[in-house]
N, C-alpha and C positions, 0 to 999 in steps of 0.2 A: 322358297322350296319349289323345285321343278316338278310339274305334274307329269306323271308317267303314263296316264291314261288319256289318249287323245280322242277327239271326235271320230277321226278316221279309223282308229283302232276299234272303237265301239261299233261303227258301221260294219266293219269286217266281221267281227264276232257275231253281231246280230244276223248277218247274212248267212254265215256258216250254220248257226243254230237253227235258222228257219229252213234252209235248203238241205241240211243233213250231210253235206260234203264240201270239201274245199273247192272241188272242180265246179260244182253247181253254183256255189256262192260266187266264185270268180266270174262265171258266165253272167250272172245277174248284175254284177258290178262292172262288167266290161273290163276285167283285168285278168292277168294270167294267174294260175294257181300258185306259182312260186312266190308271187308278190304277197299273196295272202298268208302263205306259210311263213314268210319272213316276218310279216307284221305280228302274227300271233306268237311266234317264237321269241321275238324281241320283247313283246309285252310280258310274256311269261318269265323271261329272264329278269326283266326290270322289277316285276312284282315278287318274284321268287315263289310262284305257284304254278300249277298246271291248270289250264283253263279247259282243255279238251281231253277226253279219253279216246285215244286213237286205236285202241285194240280191236274194235269191231269194224263192221262194214261201213257204219255211219259214224261221223264225228259227233260224239255226244258230249255235252257239257259236264264238267265235274261240278261238285257242290260250289266250289269257289267261282267257277265260270258262270253257273246259274245265278249266283248272287250278284256277280258283276253285271250281267246283262239285264237282270231285273231292274236294278237301279240305273244302269246305263241307258236303257230305253227311255227313261224319263229325261235324261240329259239330251238324248238325240231329238226327242220331241220339242224340248225347250229351245235347242239350237235352231231347229227348223223354223219354229215360230218366230224367233228373234230375227233370223235372216229375212224372212218374208215381211216382217213388220218394217224393218229398216228400208227395204227396197220399195215398199208400198208408200212410206212416208215421203221418200224422195221423188217419186213420179206419179203416184196415184193409180198406176197401172201395175198389176202383178206381173212379175217375170215368169212365174210358174203357177199353174193351178192343177190340182189333182181332183179327179172326179171318180167316185166309187159308184158302180152300178150293180144292183143286186142281180144274182144269176137267174132270177125268174124273168127278167126283162130282155127283150130283143134290143140289141145295140144299134140296129139300123136307124131307129128314130133318133138316137143320141148322135150318131155319126152325121146325120143330116144337119143337125143344129151346129155341130162342130165345124162342118164345112162352111156354114153361114158365118160362124164366128171368125174363121180365118179370113173371110172376105172383108172383115172390119179392120184388118191390119193393126191389131193391138200389139203384136209382137210377143204375145204371151205363149209360153210353151204349155201344152196340155198333156197330162198323164191320165190315162184311163185304166182303171183296175176293176176287176170283178170280185164281188164279195158274196158270201153265202150266209143267209139268215142274219144273226146278230152282228155279223161282220160289217154290215151296212152302217150300224151305229158305231161300232168299234173303230172303224177307219176314220170316222169323223171326230170322235172325242179324243182319240189318241194322236191326232194330227197327221195321219196318213192321207187324209182327203180333206179338201175344202168344201166339197159338195158331195152329198150322198143322195143318189136317185133310187128310191125304193127301200129306204130303211124301214124295217117291218115291226109291227107290234108296239108295245109300250116303249117309250123313250127312256134311256137310262137316267138316273139321278145325277144332279150336278150342274146341269144347264151349260151355258156357253155356246148354244146353238139356237137357231130358229127353224121352224118347220111349216110346211104347208101339206095338208092332206091331199094325196093323189087319188085315193079311193080305197075300196076294200076288195081284197082278192078272195074269191070263193074257192075252197079246196074240196075235192071229192076223193073217195077211196077207190083205187083202181087196181085191178089184177090182170094178169095175162089170161087169155081164153083157155089155156091148158093148165092153169093153176088150180089146185084142189078147191080153193075158195070160190072159184067161178061157178061151180055147180051147186053150192049151198044155197038154201032158201034165204030170202032177205026178210027183214034186215039182219045183217051179220052182227052177232053179239061179240063182246070183248073176249068171251071164252072161245069163240070160234077163231078170232083173229090171233090171239096170243099163242096159239099152237103153231103158227107159221112165222117165218122170218120177215122182219120189216127191213125196208131199205131207207137209209137216212143220208141226207146231204150234210156233211160235217160243217158246223159253224166255223167261219173263218176268223173269228175274234182272236186277237192276240193278248188283249189286256182285260176286257170285260169277260165275265163268266159266260162260257158257251151256252147257247140255248138249244133246247130240243122240243119237239112237238110231235104228237101222233104216235108215240112209242109207248107201249104198255109195260108196266113194271115186270121184269123177268123175261121179256120177249127177246128172242135172238135178233141181232141187228147186223146187217151188212152196211158198213159206212163207206160212202163214196165222196168224191170231191165237189160235186155240184149237181144242180137239178137235171142237166142233160144226162149225166151218168146215171142218176137215180131212175129217170124215165126209161133209159135203155135197159137197166138191170131188171126193172119190173116187166118190161116187154118180153124179156128172156125167161121170166118166171123165177128169177133168183130170189124174189121177195115181193112184198106188197107194201102199200102205203098211200098216203095222201099226196096228190099233186094238184096244181092249179086246174080249175075246171076247164079253162080254154084249151090247155094242153091235152087233158084227158079226152075231151070231145073230139079233138083233132085225130088222136090215135084210135079212138073208139070207131070213128067213121071209116078208118082204114082196116078195122078188124084186128088191131094189134093189142088193144086193151079193152077191158070191160069195166064199166062203172058200177059199183055195188053200193046199195044202201046199207048204212050201218045204224045200229041202235043208238049209239052215242055220237051225235054229229060233231064234226070239228068246227070250232068257232071261225067265222070269217075274219080274216086278218087285215087290219088297216095298214096302209103303206104310205110312206111320207117322202116328200122332197125335203131334205134338211141341209143346213149349211152353218158354217162357223159364224159365231156372232159374239166373239169375245170382247169386242170393243163397243158394245152397246149399239150395234147397228152399223158400225163403220166398215163397209164392204167396198173393196176396190172396184174400179171402173169395169174391168174385164169380167169380174165375178158378177157384178150387177147385171151386165148384159146377158150372161149365160142364165142366171136365175130367172130373168124375165121371160126368156124363151122356154126354159124347162117348165115353168109354171103353166105354160100353154099346152103342154103335152097331156093327152088323155090316157087313162089306164088301158083302154082298148088298143091304142097305138103301141104302147110299151109291151103289152101282153101277146101281141101277135107272135105265133110260133116261128122261131128261127131254126127249128130242127127239121122242118118239112119243106 
């Protein structure tokens, strides 16, 4: 029996589903939109089902398409893992490594290490991605990343990875000087806060359940794509919420934010350096080098504001 669903077709469908349009997906895959259209149409004809509803502005999955990509992503992860394992067995040096960095961290410290890495002449290609909240774990356990710098909070169940604690990030409640909460007496109660919109950075997890923190039940929420957008929204007074203390102090000194005491303090969040460890500690030569350097990073280096 000839298989009708190829890895290439699954990559195309996954990209369209994530990006919301054929054009955006084509750009992310470095292909022309017509090539993606042909791939999807051919697969739909072979399977005898529609995978995308094209009636709206965004290309949305049909029920059949959603089921296909749900299981298909498992195949994509398995294929990527197999390919990496075969290449690693042959040379001991990875041809590709993916590094996920949480959006709270400044990439300058990471880029410095990558520059040193290139000087070693491993020949390994590096892919750097930014993740939000639980996406730091999701990228690792789903196979999108080999190393995660800044995976926050409790690790997901299942194992297959090793960790090193980088430190604990202290969060504080911050509001714009012209926001109504800026004038209220401290500490602010939950009843004070719930009357005002919160700003949240959306968890970038694709497979693990998305995480949320610091949002009260029933509170209005403005959801943005990362911490930089969240801070900017709070500076404009569009909402309130918790941000890392180092960032809050930076903008408080500039008069753009005010740090407010709250009655219910937010828990300090642990953050980890984590990496794939599926083979009981068998890590490739290039990854070993990077991990050794990443382990030397301090939280203060990583938390220096890149927004100012």
